[in-house]
N, CA and C atoms of all chains as a GROMACS GRO file, in nm:
protein
  657
    1GLN      N    1  10.486   8.875  12.505
    1GLN     CA    2  10.394   8.828  12.402
    1GLN      C    3  10.374   8.938  12.298
    2LYS      N    4  10.391   8.901  12.170
    2LYS     CA    5  10.369   8.998  12.065
    2LYS      C    6  10.222   9.031  12.056
    3GLU      N    7  10.194   9.153  12.010
    3GLU     CA    8  10.054   9.195  12.004
    3GLU      C    9   9.978   9.124  11.893
    4VAL      N   10  10.045   9.096  11.782
    4VAL     CA   11   9.985   9.024  11.671
    4VAL      C   12  10.080   8.910  11.636
    5GLU      N   13  10.030   8.789  11.644
    5GLU     CA   14  10.116   8.673  11.620
    5GLU      C   15  10.069   8.593  11.501
    6GLN      N   16  10.166   8.555  11.419
    6GLN     CA   17  10.140   8.468  11.306
    6GLN      C   18  10.246   8.359  11.303
    7ASN      N   19  10.209   8.244  11.252
    7ASN     CA   20  10.306   8.139  11.227
    7ASN      C   21  10.393   8.185  11.109
    8SER      N   22  10.525   8.188  11.131
    8SER     CA   23  10.611   8.244  11.027
    8SER      C   24  10.622   8.155  10.904
    9GLY      N   25  10.584   8.026  10.921
    9GLY     CA   26  10.594   7.934  10.808
    9GLY      C   27  10.738   7.888  10.789
   10PRO      N   28  10.775   7.847  10.666
   10PRO     CA   29  10.690   7.858  10.548
   10PRO      C   30  10.578   7.754  10.548
   11LEU      N   31  10.466   7.796  10.490
   11LEU     CA   32  10.353   7.708  10.469
   11LEU      C   33  10.354   7.669  10.322
   12SER      N   34  10.355   7.540  10.298
   12SER     CA   35  10.361   7.492  10.161
   12SER      C   36  10.236   7.411  10.131
   13VAL      N   37  10.168   7.446  10.020
   13VAL     CA   38  10.049   7.373   9.978
   13VAL      C   39  10.060   7.343   9.830
   14PRO      N   40   9.997   7.235   9.784
   14PRO     CA   41   9.998   7.207   9.640
   14PRO      C   42   9.897   7.296   9.568
   15GLU      N   43   9.922   7.319   9.442
   15GLU     CA   44   9.831   7.397   9.359
   15GLU      C   45   9.691   7.336   9.364
   16GLY      N   46   9.592   7.423   9.379
   16GLY     CA   47   9.454   7.380   9.384
   16GLY      C   48   9.403   7.352   9.525
   17ALA      N   49   9.491   7.347   9.623
   17ALA     CA   50   9.450   7.318   9.761
   17ALA      C   51   9.404   7.446   9.830
   18ILE      N   52   9.353   7.429   9.952
   18ILE     CA   53   9.316   7.543  10.036
   18ILE      C   54   9.433   7.577  10.128
   19ALA      N   55   9.472   7.702  10.126
   19ALA     CA   56   9.575   7.750  10.219
   19ALA      C   57   9.505   7.821  10.334
   20SER      N   58   9.545   7.788  10.456
   20SER     CA   59   9.484   7.847  10.575
   20SER      C   60   9.591   7.921  10.655
   21LEU      N   61   9.570   8.050  10.672
   21LEU     CA   62   9.666   8.135  10.741
   21LEU      C   63   9.600   8.190  10.868
   22ASN      N   64   9.672   8.185  10.977
   22ASN     CA   65   9.612   8.220  11.106
   22ASN      C   66   9.684   8.334  11.174
   23CYS      N   67   9.608   8.404  11.258
   23CYS     CA   68   9.661   8.521  11.328
   23CYS      C   69   9.587   8.536  11.461
   24THR      N   70   9.660   8.560  11.567
   24THR     CA   71   9.598   8.592  11.695
   24THR      C   72   9.645   8.729  11.740
   25TYR      N   73   9.564   8.796  11.818
   25TYR     CA   74   9.599   8.930  11.864
   25TYR      C   75   9.566   8.943  12.011
   26SER      N   76   9.633   9.035  12.079
   26SER     CA   77   9.622   9.044  12.224
   26SER      C   78   9.528   9.154  12.273
   27ASP      N   79   9.503   9.255  12.190
   27ASP     CA   80   9.423   9.370  12.235
   27ASP      C   81   9.275   9.346  12.208
   28ARG      N   82   9.199   9.324  12.317
   28ARG     CA   83   9.056   9.294  12.300
   28ARG      C   84   8.977   9.410  12.243
   29GLY      N   85   9.031   9.532  12.252
   29GLY     CA   86   8.962   9.648  12.200
   29GLY      C   87   8.977   9.667  12.050
   30SER      N   88   9.051   9.581  11.984
   30SER     CA   89   9.075   9.595  11.841
   30SER      C   90   8.945   9.585  11.763
   31GLN      N   91   8.935   9.671  11.663
   31GLN     CA   92   8.808   9.686  11.592
   31GLN      C   93   8.812   9.640  11.447
   32SER      N   94   8.929   9.655  11.385
   32SER     CA   95   8.938   9.629  11.241
   32SER      C   96   9.058   9.540  11.214
   33PHE      N   97   9.040   9.454  11.112
   33PHE     CA   98   9.140   9.350  11.087
   33PHE      C   99   9.166   9.341  10.938
   34PHE      N  100   9.292   9.326  10.903
   34PHE     CA  101   9.332   9.336  10.763
   34PHE      C  102   9.429   9.223  10.729
   35TRP      N  103   9.423   9.183  10.604
   35TRP     CA  104   9.523   9.092  10.548
   35TRP      C  105   9.590   9.159  10.429
   36TYR      N  106   9.724   9.162  10.433
   36TYR     CA  107   9.803   9.216  10.324
   36TYR      C  108   9.887   9.104  10.265
   37ARG      N  109   9.907   9.112  10.135
   37ARG     CA  110   9.996   9.020  10.064
   37ARG      C  111  10.121   9.098  10.024
   38GLN      N  112  10.236   9.037  10.044
   38GLN     CA  113  10.361   9.103  10.009
   38GLN      C  114  10.448   9.006   9.930
   39TYR      N  115  10.470   9.040   9.805
   39TYR     CA  116  10.565   8.963   9.724
   39TYR      C  117  10.706   9.006   9.760
   40SER      N  118  10.800   8.917   9.738
   40SER     CA  119  10.938   8.943   9.774
   40SER      C  120  10.990   9.070   9.706
   41GLY      N  121  11.042   9.161   9.786
   41GLY     CA  122  11.097   9.285   9.732
   41GLY      C  123  10.995   9.391   9.697
   42LYS      N  124  10.869   9.363   9.726
   42LYS     CA  125  10.762   9.458   9.693
   42LYS      C  126  10.696   9.511   9.820
   43SER      N  127  10.605   9.604   9.803
   43SER     CA  128  10.533   9.660   9.917
   43SER      C  129  10.407   9.580   9.946
   44PRO      N  130  10.357   9.587  10.070
   44PRO     CA  131  10.233   9.514  10.104
   44PRO      C  132  10.114   9.569  10.026
   45GLU      N  133  10.022   9.478   9.997
   45GLU     CA  134   9.902   9.512   9.920
   45GLU      C  135   9.781   9.457   9.995
   46LEU      N  136   9.684   9.541  10.021
   46LEU     CA  137   9.565   9.497  10.094
   46LEU      C  138   9.483   9.400  10.009
   47ILE      N  139   9.448   9.284  10.069
   47ILE     CA  140   9.364   9.189   9.997
   47ILE      C  141   9.231   9.164  10.066
   48MET      N  142   9.224   9.181  10.197
   48MET     CA  143   9.099   9.159  10.268
   48MET      C  144   9.095   9.246  10.393
   49PHE      N  145   8.974   9.286  10.432
   49PHE     CA  146   8.955   9.350  10.561
   49PHE      C  147   8.822   9.301  10.618
   50ILE      N  148   8.814   9.297  10.748
   50ILE     CA  149   8.694   9.247  10.814
   50ILE      C  150   8.675   9.320  10.945
   51TYR      N  151   8.552   9.356  10.976
   51TYR     CA  152   8.524   9.433  11.096
   51TYR      C  153   8.435   9.357  11.195
   52SER      N  154   8.354   9.263  11.143
   52SER     CA  155   8.255   9.195  11.227
   52SER      C  156   8.285   9.047  11.238
   53ASN      N  157   8.241   8.988  11.347
   53ASN     CA  158   8.256   8.844  11.364
   53ASN      C  159   8.194   8.768  11.248
   54GLY      N  160   8.257   8.659  11.210
   54GLY     CA  161   8.203   8.576  11.104
   54GLY      C  162   8.299   8.569  10.988
   55ASP      N  163   8.242   8.541  10.872
   55ASP     CA  164   8.320   8.522  10.750
   55ASP      C  165   8.292   8.633  10.651
   56LYS      N  166   8.395   8.665  10.574
   56LYS     CA  167   8.379   8.759  10.463
   56LYS      C  168   8.451   8.700  10.344
   57GLU      N  169   8.379   8.689  10.234
   57GLU     CA  170   8.435   8.624  10.116
   57GLU      C  171   8.454   8.724  10.004
   58ASP      N  172   8.566   8.708   9.932
   58ASP     CA  173   8.592   8.790   9.815
   58ASP      C  174   8.670   8.704   9.717
   59GLY      N  175   8.598   8.652   9.618
   59GLY     CA  176   8.662   8.565   9.521
   59GLY      C  177   8.715   8.439   9.587
   60ARG      N  178   8.842   8.411   9.569
   60ARG     CA  179   8.902   8.291   9.629
   60ARG      C  180   8.941   8.310   9.774
   61PHE      N  181   8.927   8.431   9.826
   61PHE     CA  182   8.971   8.463   9.961
   61PHE      C  183   8.853   8.470  10.058
   62THR      N  184   8.872   8.414  10.177
   62THR     CA  185   8.775   8.426  10.285
   62THR      C  186   8.848   8.467  10.411
   63ALA      N  187   8.804   8.575  10.472
   63ALA     CA  188   8.856   8.615  10.602
   63ALA      C  189   8.756   8.572  10.709
   64GLN      N  190   8.809   8.521  10.819
   64GLN     CA  191   8.724   8.477  10.930
   64GLN      C  192   8.770   8.547  11.056
   65LEU      N  193   8.673   8.598  11.132
   65LEU     CA  194   8.704   8.671  11.254
   65LEU      C  195   8.626   8.613  11.371
   66ASN      N  196   8.696   8.591  11.480
   66ASN     CA  197   8.634   8.548  11.606
   66ASN      C  198   8.691   8.636  11.717
   67LYS      N  199   8.618   8.740  11.751
   67LYS     CA  200   8.668   8.836  11.849
   67LYS      C  201   8.677   8.775  11.989
   68ALA      N  202   8.587   8.683  12.022
   68ALA     CA  203   8.592   8.621  12.155
   68ALA      C  204   8.721   8.543  12.174
   69SER      N  205   8.767   8.479  12.068
   69SER     CA  206   8.891   8.402  12.072
   69SER      C  207   9.011   8.485  12.028
   70GLN      N  208   8.987   8.608  11.986
   70GLN     CA  209   9.094   8.699  11.941
   70GLN      C  210   9.173   8.632  11.830
   71TYR      N  211   9.102   8.593  11.728
   71TYR     CA  212   9.158   8.510  11.622
   71TYR      C  213   9.101   8.556  11.489
   72VAL      N  214   9.191   8.571  11.392
   72VAL     CA  215   9.147   8.605  11.257
   72VAL      C  216   9.225   8.516  11.161
   73SER      N  217   9.158   8.469  11.057
   73SER     CA  218   9.224   8.379  10.963
   73SER      C  219   9.193   8.420  10.820
   74LEU      N  220   9.275   8.370  10.731
   74LEU     CA  221   9.257   8.391  10.587
   74LEU      C  222   9.264   8.257  10.518
   75LEU      N  223   9.160   8.226  10.442
   75LEU     CA  224   9.159   8.103  10.362
   75LEU      C  225   9.173   8.142  10.215
   76ILE      N  226   9.260   8.070  10.147
   76ILE     CA  227   9.277   8.091  10.004
   76ILE      C  228   9.238   7.960   9.935
   77ARG      N  229   9.128   7.964   9.863
   77ARG     CA  230   9.081   7.842   9.792
   77ARG      C  231   9.148   7.834   9.657
   78ASP      N  232   9.157   7.712   9.605
   78ASP     CA  233   9.216   7.688   9.473
   78ASP      C  234   9.348   7.765   9.460
   79SER      N  235   9.438   7.740   9.553
   79SER     CA  236   9.565   7.812   9.557
   79SER      C  237   9.641   7.799   9.425
   80GLN      N  238   9.701   7.909   9.386
   80GLN     CA  239   9.779   7.917   9.262
   80GLN      C  240   9.924   7.952   9.294
   81PRO      N  241  10.017   7.913   9.208
   81PRO     CA  242  10.157   7.952   9.231
   81PRO      C  243  10.174   8.103   9.248
   82SER      N  244  10.087   8.182   9.183
   82SER     CA  245  10.095   8.328   9.196
   82SER      C  246  10.054   8.376   9.335
   83ASP      N  247   9.996   8.288   9.416
   83ASP     CA  248   9.962   8.324   9.554
   83ASP      C  249  10.084   8.313   9.646
   84SER      N  250  10.193   8.259   9.596
   84SER     CA  251  10.314   8.245   9.677
   84SER      C  252  10.365   8.384   9.716
   85ALA      N  253  10.366   8.412   9.844
   85ALA     CA  254  10.399   8.545   9.896
   85ALA      C  255  10.400   8.536  10.048
   86THR      N  256  10.432   8.647  10.110
   86THR     CA  257  10.418   8.657  10.255
   86THR      C  258  10.288   8.730  10.286
   87TYR      N  259  10.212   8.675  10.378
   87TYR     CA  260  10.083   8.732  10.414
   87TYR      C  261  10.091   8.795  10.553
   88LEU      N  262  10.059   8.922  10.560
   88LEU     CA  263  10.068   8.998  10.684
   88LEU      C  264   9.929   9.021  10.742
   89CYS      N  265   9.914   8.988  10.867
   89CYS     CA  266   9.792   9.018  10.941
   89CYS      C  267   9.812   9.152  11.011
   90ALA      N  268   9.710   9.236  11.009
   90ALA     CA  269   9.720   9.367  11.075
   90ALA      C  270   9.593   9.393  11.155
   91VAL      N  271   9.612   9.454  11.270
   91VAL     CA  272   9.501   9.478  11.363
   91VAL      C  273   9.501   9.625  11.402
   92LEU      N  274   9.386   9.687  11.395
   92LEU     CA  275   9.374   9.830  11.424
   92LEU      C  276   9.296   9.853  11.552
   93ASN      N  277   9.358   9.926  11.644
   93ASN     CA  278   9.286   9.981  11.758
   93ASN      C  279   9.316  10.130  11.758
   94ASN      N  280   9.406  10.176  11.838
   94ASN     CA  281   9.448  10.316  11.830
   94ASN      C  282   9.545  10.336  11.714
   95ASP      N  283   9.626  10.238  11.688
   95ASP     CA  284   9.710  10.240  11.571
   95ASP      C  285   9.718  10.099  11.513
   96MET      N  286   9.785  10.087  11.400
   96MET     CA  287   9.789   9.959  11.330
   96MET      C  288   9.907   9.878  11.380
   97ARG      N  289   9.882   9.754  11.415
   97ARG     CA  290   9.989   9.663  11.453
   97ARG      C  291   9.989   9.545  11.354
   98PHE      N  292  10.109   9.514  11.307
   98PHE     CA  293  10.125   9.407  11.209
   98PHE      C  294  10.190   9.285  11.271
   99GLY      N  295  10.150   9.169  11.223
   99GLY     CA  296  10.225   9.048  11.253
   99GLY      C  297  10.349   9.042  11.166
  100ALA      N  298  10.437   8.948  11.197
  100ALA     CA  299  10.562   8.934  11.123
  100ALA      C  300  10.541   8.867  10.988
  101GLY      N  301  10.423   8.808  10.967
  101GLY     CA  302  10.394   8.751  10.836
  101GLY      C  303  10.413   8.601  10.829
  102THR      N  304  10.334   8.538  10.742
  102THR     CA  305  10.348   8.395  10.712
  102THR      C  306  10.385   8.381  10.566
  103ARG      N  307  10.493   8.309  10.541
  103ARG     CA  308  10.536   8.288  10.402
  103ARG      C  309  10.465   8.167  10.346
  104LEU      N  310  10.394   8.187  10.237
  104LEU     CA  311  10.319   8.081  10.171
  104LEU      C  312  10.386   8.046  10.039
  105THR      N  313  10.403   7.916  10.018
  105THR     CA  314  10.452   7.867   9.889
  105THR      C  315  10.348   7.772   9.833
  106VAL      N  316  10.307   7.797   9.709
  106VAL     CA  317  10.213   7.709   9.639
  106VAL      C  318  10.291   7.636   9.530
  107LYS      N  319  10.296   7.505   9.542
  107LYS     CA  320  10.378   7.425   9.450
  107LYS      C  321  10.293   7.373   9.334
  108PRO      N  322  10.343   7.394   9.212
  108PRO     CA  323  10.266   7.345   9.094
  108PRO      C  324  10.257   7.193   9.094
  109ASP      N  325  10.168  10.170   9.259
  109ASP     CA  326  10.075  10.262   9.192
  109ASP      C  327  10.123  10.406   9.203
  110ALA      N  328  10.086  10.489   9.110
  110ALA     CA  329  10.137  10.624   9.104
  110ALA      C  330  10.083  10.711   9.215
  111GLY      N  331   9.978  10.667   9.291
  111GLY     CA  332   9.918  10.749   9.393
  111GLY      C  333  10.009  10.780   9.510
  112ILE      N  334  10.112  10.702   9.528
  112ILE     CA  335  10.204  10.726   9.638
  112ILE      C  336  10.345  10.689   9.593
  113THR      N  337  10.438  10.779   9.610
  113THR     CA  338  10.576  10.755   9.571
  113THR      C  339  10.668  10.786   9.688
  114GLN      N  340  10.785  10.724   9.684
  114GLN     CA  341  10.886  10.746   9.787
  114GLN      C  342  11.019  10.777   9.719
  115SER      N  343  11.097  10.865   9.782
  115SER     CA  344  11.230  10.893   9.730
  115SER      C  345  11.326  10.919   9.846
  116PRO      N  346  11.451  10.876   9.834
  116PRO     CA  347  11.499  10.789   9.726
  116PRO      C  348  11.449  10.647   9.743
  117ARG      N  349  11.471  10.563   9.646
  117ARG     CA  350  11.432  10.423   9.659
  117ARG      C  351  11.541  10.341   9.727
  118HIS      N  352  11.664  10.384   9.710
  118HIS     CA  353  11.776  10.317   9.775
  118HIS      C  354  11.871  10.424   9.825
  119LYS      N  355  11.928  10.399   9.942
  119LYS     CA  356  12.028  10.495   9.992
  119LYS      C  357  12.126  10.422  10.081
  120VAL      N  358  12.253  10.455  10.062
  120VAL     CA  359  12.358  10.408  10.151
  120VAL      C  360  12.420  10.531  10.214
  121THR      N  361  12.431  10.530  10.345
  121THR     CA  362  12.484  10.645  10.414
  121THR      C  363  12.575  10.599  10.528
  122GLU      N  364  12.650  10.691  10.581
  122GLU     CA  365  12.742  10.657  10.689
  122GLU      C  366  12.682  10.692  10.825
  123THR      N  367  12.724  10.618  10.924
  123THR     CA  368  12.680  10.644  11.062
  123THR      C  369  12.706  10.789  11.099
  124GLY      N  370  12.606  10.850  11.160
  124GLY     CA  371  12.621  10.988  11.207
  124GLY      C  372  12.572  11.094  11.111
  125THR      N  373  12.541  11.055  10.988
  125THR     CA  374  12.494  11.154  10.890
  125THR      C  375  12.343  11.168  10.897
  126PRO      N  376  12.291  11.286  10.865
  126PRO     CA  377  12.145  11.302  10.859
  126PRO      C  378  12.089  11.247  10.729
  127VAL      N  379  11.969  11.194  10.737
  127VAL     CA  380  11.904  11.136  10.620
  127VAL      C  381  11.757  11.178  10.622
  128THR      N  382  11.706  11.218  10.505
  128THR     CA  383  11.564  11.250  10.493
  128THR      C  384  11.503  11.168  10.382
  129LEU      N  385  11.393  11.101  10.416
  129LEU     CA  386  11.317  11.024  10.319
  129LEU      C  387  11.186  11.098  10.292
  130ARG      N  388  11.145  11.094  10.167
  130ARG     CA  389  11.025  11.169  10.128
  130ARG      C  390  10.916  11.074  10.080
  131CYS      N  391  10.795  11.106  10.121
  131CYS     CA  392  10.676  11.036  10.076
  131CYS      C  393  10.582  11.139  10.013
  132HIS      N  394  10.536  11.110   9.892
  132HIS     CA  395  10.449  11.202   9.819
  132HIS      C  396  10.324  11.129   9.773
  133GLN      N  397  10.207  11.186   9.799
  133GLN     CA  398  10.082  11.124   9.756
  133GLN      C  399  10.000  11.219   9.670
  134THR      N  400   9.924  11.162   9.580
  134THR     CA  401   9.836  11.240   9.494
  134THR      C  402   9.689  11.208   9.521
  135GLU      N  403   9.660  11.138   9.631
  135GLU     CA  404   9.525  11.093   9.663
  135GLU      C  405   9.451  11.187   9.757
  136ASN      N  406   9.520  11.288   9.809
  136ASN     CA  407   9.459  11.382   9.903
  136ASN      C  408   9.408  11.315  10.030
  137HIS      N  409   9.473  11.205  10.070
  137HIS     CA  410   9.434  11.137  10.193
  137HIS      C  411   9.487  11.213  10.314
  138ARG      N  412   9.407  11.210  10.420
  138ARG     CA  413   9.442  11.283  10.542
  138ARG      C  414   9.556  11.214  10.619
  139TYR      N  415   9.552  11.083  10.622
  139TYR     CA  416   9.645  11.009  10.707
  139TYR      C  417   9.766  10.958  10.627
  140MET      N  418   9.883  10.979  10.687
  140MET     CA  419  10.006  10.928  10.629
  140MET      C  420  10.090  10.865  10.738
  141TYR      N  421  10.164  10.761  10.703
  141TYR     CA  422  10.237  10.681  10.801
  141TYR      C  423  10.377  10.650  10.750
  142TRP      N  424  10.469  10.636  10.843
  142TRP     CA  425  10.599  10.580  10.814
  142TRP      C  426  10.618  10.452  10.897
  143TYR      N  427  10.654  10.344  10.827
  143TYR     CA  428  10.684  10.216  10.889
  143TYR      C  429  10.825  10.174  10.852
  144ARG      N  430  10.881  10.090  10.936
  144ARG     CA  431  11.003  10.019  10.898
  144ARG      C  432  10.974   9.870  10.903
  145GLN      N  433  11.042   9.798  10.815
  145GLN     CA  434  11.021   9.653  10.809
  145GLN      C  435  11.154   9.582  10.822
  146ASP      N  436  11.163   9.497  10.921
  146ASP     CA  437  11.284   9.422  10.949
  146ASP      C  438  11.248   9.275  10.964
  147PRO      N  439  11.338   9.186  10.923
  147PRO     CA  440  11.312   9.042  10.935
  147PRO      C  441  11.275   9.003  11.078
  148GLY      N  442  11.169   8.927  11.091
  148GLY     CA  443  11.127   8.880  11.222
  148GLY      C  444  11.041   8.977  11.300
  149HIS      N  445  11.034   9.102  11.254
  149HIS     CA  446  10.955   9.203  11.326
  149HIS      C  447  10.834   9.251  11.249
  150GLY      N  448  10.826   9.222  11.125
  150GLY     CA  449  10.716   9.274  11.048
  150GLY      C  450  10.726   9.425  11.033
  151LEU      N  451  10.614   9.487  11.010
  151LEU     CA  452  10.608   9.632  10.994
  151LEU      C  453  10.586   9.696  11.130
  152ARG      N  454  10.665   9.798  11.160
  152ARG     CA  455  10.648   9.871  11.286
  152ARG      C  456  10.632  10.019  11.257
  153LEU      N  457  10.535  10.079  11.323
  153LEU     CA  458  10.502  10.219  11.299
  153LEU      C  459  10.605  10.311  11.365
  154ILE      N  460  10.656  10.406  11.286
  154ILE     CA  461  10.754  10.502  11.337
  154ILE      C  462  10.683  10.631  11.379
  155HIS      N  463  10.617  10.693  11.285
  155HIS     CA  464  10.538  10.814  11.310
  155HIS      C  465  10.420  10.813  11.215
  156TYR      N  466  10.320  10.891  11.250
  156TYR     CA  467  10.209  10.908  11.156
  156TYR      C  468  10.160  11.051  11.162
  157SER      N  469  10.080  11.086  11.062
  157SER     CA  470  10.024  11.222  11.054
  157SER      C  471   9.875  11.212  11.024
  158TYR      N  472   9.799  11.296  11.092
  158TYR     CA  473   9.655  11.299  11.069
  158TYR      C  474   9.610  11.432  11.010
  159GLY      N  475   9.706  11.507  10.958
  159GLY     CA  476   9.676  11.631  10.890
  159GLY      C  477   9.802  11.715  10.880
  160VAL      N  478   9.791  11.826  10.806
  160VAL     CA  479   9.906  11.915  10.791
  160VAL      C  480   9.948  11.964  10.929
  161LYS      N  481  10.075  11.948  10.958
  161LYS     CA  482  10.139  11.987  11.084
  161LYS      C  483  10.092  11.906  11.204
  162ASP      N  484  10.009  11.806  11.183
  162ASP     CA  485   9.962  11.719  11.292
  162ASP      C  486  10.027  11.583  11.280
  163THR      N  487  10.117  11.555  11.374
  163THR     CA  488  10.188  11.427  11.371
  163THR      C  489  10.192  11.367  11.511
  164ASP      N  490  10.220  11.237  11.516
  164ASP     CA  491  10.230  11.171  11.645
  164ASP      C  492  10.327  11.054  11.634
  165LYS      N  493  10.375  11.011  11.750
  165LYS     CA  494  10.474  10.905  11.754
  165LYS      C  495  10.409  10.768  11.743
  166GLY      N  496  10.486  10.676  11.686
  166GLY     CA  497  10.444  10.538  11.681
  166GLY      C  498  10.525  10.454  11.776
  167GLU      N  499  10.526  10.325  11.747
  167GLU     CA  500  10.588  10.226  11.834
  167GLU      C  501  10.740  10.241  11.845
  168VAL      N  502  10.806  10.283  11.737
  168VAL     CA  503  10.952  10.286  11.732
  168VAL      C  504  11.001  10.423  11.685
  169SER      N  505  10.965  10.528  11.754
  169SER     CA  506  10.991  10.664  11.708
  169SER      C  507  11.129  10.719  11.748
  170ASP      N  508  11.196  10.656  11.842
  170ASP     CA  509  11.325  10.710  11.889
  170ASP      C  510  11.425  10.718  11.775
  171GLY      N  511  11.487  10.837  11.759
  171GLY     CA  512  11.588  10.857  11.655
  171GLY      C  513  11.531  10.907  11.525
  172TYR      N  514  11.398  10.926  11.520
  172TYR     CA  515  11.332  10.972  11.399
  172TYR      C  516  11.247  11.096  11.428
  173SER      N  517  11.237  11.183  11.328
  173SER     CA  518  11.143  11.294  11.335
  173SER      C  519  11.071  11.303  11.201
  174VAL      N  520  10.956  11.371  11.202
  174VAL     CA  521  10.878  11.383  11.080
  174VAL      C  522  10.828  11.526  11.066
  175SER      N  523  10.789  11.557  10.942
  175SER     CA  524  10.724  11.686  10.918
  175SER      C  525  10.625  11.670  10.805
  176ARG      N  526  10.517  11.747  10.817
  176ARG     CA  527  10.416  11.746  10.712
  176ARG      C  528  10.366  11.890  10.695
  177SER      N  529  10.421  11.958  10.597
  177SER     CA  530  10.386  12.098  10.572
  177SER      C  531  10.280  12.110  10.464
  178LYS      N  532  10.262  12.004  10.387
  178LYS     CA  533  10.159  12.000  10.284
  178LYS      C  534  10.086  11.866  10.290
  179THR      N  535   9.962  11.864  10.247
  179THR     CA  536   9.886  11.740  10.251
  179THR      C  537   9.958  11.627  10.178
  180GLU      N  538  10.022  11.659  10.068
  180GLU     CA  539  10.078  11.555   9.982
  180GLU      C  540  10.215  11.503  10.023
  181ASP      N  541  10.284  11.572  10.113
  181ASP     CA  542  10.422  11.532  10.146
  181ASP      C  543  10.440  11.502  10.294
  182PHE      N  544  10.509  11.392  10.321
  182PHE     CA  545  10.538  11.352  10.459
  182PHE      C  546  10.685  11.311  10.461
  183LEU      N  547  10.765  11.384  10.538
  183LEU     CA  548  10.909  11.361  10.542
  183LEU      C  549  10.949  11.289  10.669
  184LEU      N  550  11.039  11.195  10.655
  184LEU     CA  551  11.096  11.123  10.768
  184LEU      C  552  11.245  11.156  10.774
  185THR      N  553  11.290  11.204  10.889
  185THR     CA  554  11.431  11.242  10.905
  185THR      C  555  11.497  11.160  11.014
  186LEU      N  556  11.613  11.106  10.980
  186LEU     CA  557  11.702  11.045  11.077
  186LEU      C  558  11.809  11.148  11.105
  187GLU      N  559  11.807  11.206  11.223
  187GLU     CA  560  11.896  11.318  11.253
  187GLU      C  561  12.043  11.277  11.249
  188SER      N  562  12.071  11.159  11.298
  188SER     CA  563  12.208  11.106  11.300
  188SER      C  564  12.198  10.954  11.284
  189ALA      N  565  12.212  10.909  11.162
  189ALA     CA  566  12.183  10.769  11.132
  189ALA      C  567  12.273  10.672  11.208
  190THR      N  568  12.215  10.562  11.252
  190THR     CA  569  12.289  10.455  11.318
  190THR      C  570  12.267  10.324  11.242
  191SER      N  571  12.355  10.228  11.265
  191SER     CA  572  12.345  10.101  11.193
  191SER      C  573  12.213  10.029  11.223
  192SER      N  574  12.157  10.054  11.342
  192SER     CA  575  12.030   9.990  11.378
  192SER      C  576  11.913  10.044  11.297
  193GLN      N  577  11.935  10.153  11.225
  193GLN     CA  578  11.832  10.209  11.140
  193GLN      C  579  11.839  10.159  10.996
  194THR      N  580  11.931  10.068  10.970
  194THR     CA  581  11.932   9.998  10.842
  194THR      C  582  11.804   9.916  10.832
  195SER      N  583  11.725   9.943  10.728
  195SER     CA  584  11.594   9.881  10.719
  195SER      C  585  11.531   9.914  10.585
  196VAL      N  586  11.413   9.860  10.563
  196VAL     CA  587  11.329   9.904  10.452
  196VAL      C  588  11.218   9.989  10.510
  197TYR      N  589  11.203  10.108  10.457
  197TYR     CA  590  11.106  10.204  10.508
  197TYR      C  591  10.990  10.215  10.410
  198PHE      N  592  10.870  10.199  10.463
  198PHE     CA  593  10.750  10.212  10.382
  198PHE      C  594  10.666  10.329  10.432
  199CYS      N  595  10.621  10.408  10.337
  199CYS     CA  596  10.521  10.509  10.364
  199CYS      C  597  10.385  10.449  10.329
  200ALA      N  598  10.282  10.490  10.399
  200ALA     CA  599  10.147  10.444  10.367
  200ALA      C  600  10.051  10.561  10.383
  201ILE      N  601   9.940  10.555  10.309
  201ILE     CA  602   9.835  10.654  10.320
  201ILE      C  603   9.703  10.585  10.350
  202SER      N  604   9.612  10.660  10.410
  202SER     CA  605   9.481  10.606  10.441
  202SER      C  606   9.379  10.717  10.438
  203ASP      N  607   9.256  10.679  10.400
  203ASP     CA  608   9.147  10.777  10.399
  203ASP      C  609   9.075  10.784  10.533
  204GLY      N  610   9.126  10.714  10.634
  204GLY     CA  611   9.064  10.714  10.765
  204GLY      C  612   8.991  10.585  10.796
  205SER      N  613   8.980  10.497  10.695
  205SER     CA  614   8.914  10.369  10.716
  205SER      C  615   9.005  10.268  10.784
  206GLY      N  616   9.134  10.300  10.791
  206GLY     CA  617   9.233  10.205  10.842
  206GLY      C  618   9.301  10.130  10.731
  207ARG      N  619   9.236  10.124  10.616
  207ARG     CA  620   9.297  10.054  10.502
  207ARG      C  621   9.414  10.135  10.449
  208HIS      N  622   9.529  10.070  10.446
  208HIS     CA  623   9.650  10.137  10.404
  208HIS      C  624   9.679  10.106  10.258
  209VAL      N  625   9.733  10.209  10.189
  209VAL     CA  626   9.798  10.188  10.059
  209VAL      C  627   9.944  10.223  10.080
  210PHE      N  628  10.031  10.130  10.045
  210PHE     CA  629  10.173  10.148  10.072
  210PHE      C  630  10.247  10.199   9.950
  211GLY      N  631  10.351  10.278   9.978
  211GLY     CA  632  10.443  10.318   9.874
  211GLY      C  633  10.538  10.206   9.841
  212PRO      N  634  10.627  10.228   9.744
  212PRO     CA  635  10.716  10.121   9.696
  212PRO      C  636  10.830  10.088   9.791
  213GLY      N  637  10.855  10.173   9.890
  213GLY     CA  638  10.959  10.144   9.988
  213GLY      C  639  11.091  10.210   9.955
  214THR      N  640  11.170  10.233  10.060
  214THR     CA  641  11.306  10.284  10.049
  214THR      C  642  11.397  10.191  10.128
  215ARG      N  643  11.496  10.139  10.058
  215ARG     CA  644  11.594  10.053  10.126
  215ARG      C  645  11.710  10.139  10.172
  216LEU      N  646  11.726  10.150  10.304
  216LEU     CA  647  11.831  10.234  10.362
  216LEU      C  648  11.935  10.146  10.428
  217THR      N  649  12.061  10.170  10.392
  217THR     CA  650  12.173  10.101  10.455
  217THR      C  651  12.262  10.202  10.522
  218VAL      N  652  12.287  10.183  10.650
  218VAL     CA  653  12.375  10.271  10.726
  218VAL      C  654  12.503  10.194  10.757
  219THR      N  655  12.615  10.242  10.705
  219THR     CA  656  12.743  10.170  10.720
  219THR      C  657  12.830  10.227  10.832
   0.00000   0.00000   0.00000
């Protein structure tokens, strides 16, 4: 079992819809959780981080964390074609572990 | 962003040759990391540094060594490159919060 698992996708949503990206992790001691966006051929860019159970909102992005279920998600509201990218979930305990990423396509 | 650079950006080398990749930061961050990214595996930590001359191994450290003689520079060396080390290598920096800022990446091909 991988330490951080994501659905590889591709996930396709129409413009203006909500995109929901999910991630599960195996290490119960994990303390910090991150979402990175990576455009094709580019480096990952941090878009959200969350440390406590519940929701954290930043603009069109909402990160949700449920430590009891070992589950973290990213919601993108009013999805735009520019949101088309691969989204990487990362979990920090002693070191950072990344999921393989979910490829999101937003269709105009 | 200019805060972190990597060189070279692309390299093709032959099996058995030594290769050194350089990461340079201007942010004065304590933590620096080397990752490799391969299809289906995501980013995997090779080595990291928590200060000058302080380094430790990551998940996939075999075949790699690192050095950090100055705060701003973190070098990754492949002593004898193998085809399995063909990958995209990313350097990252952090201020200790866990939040990473990544460099632009180095695409390495070992033939």
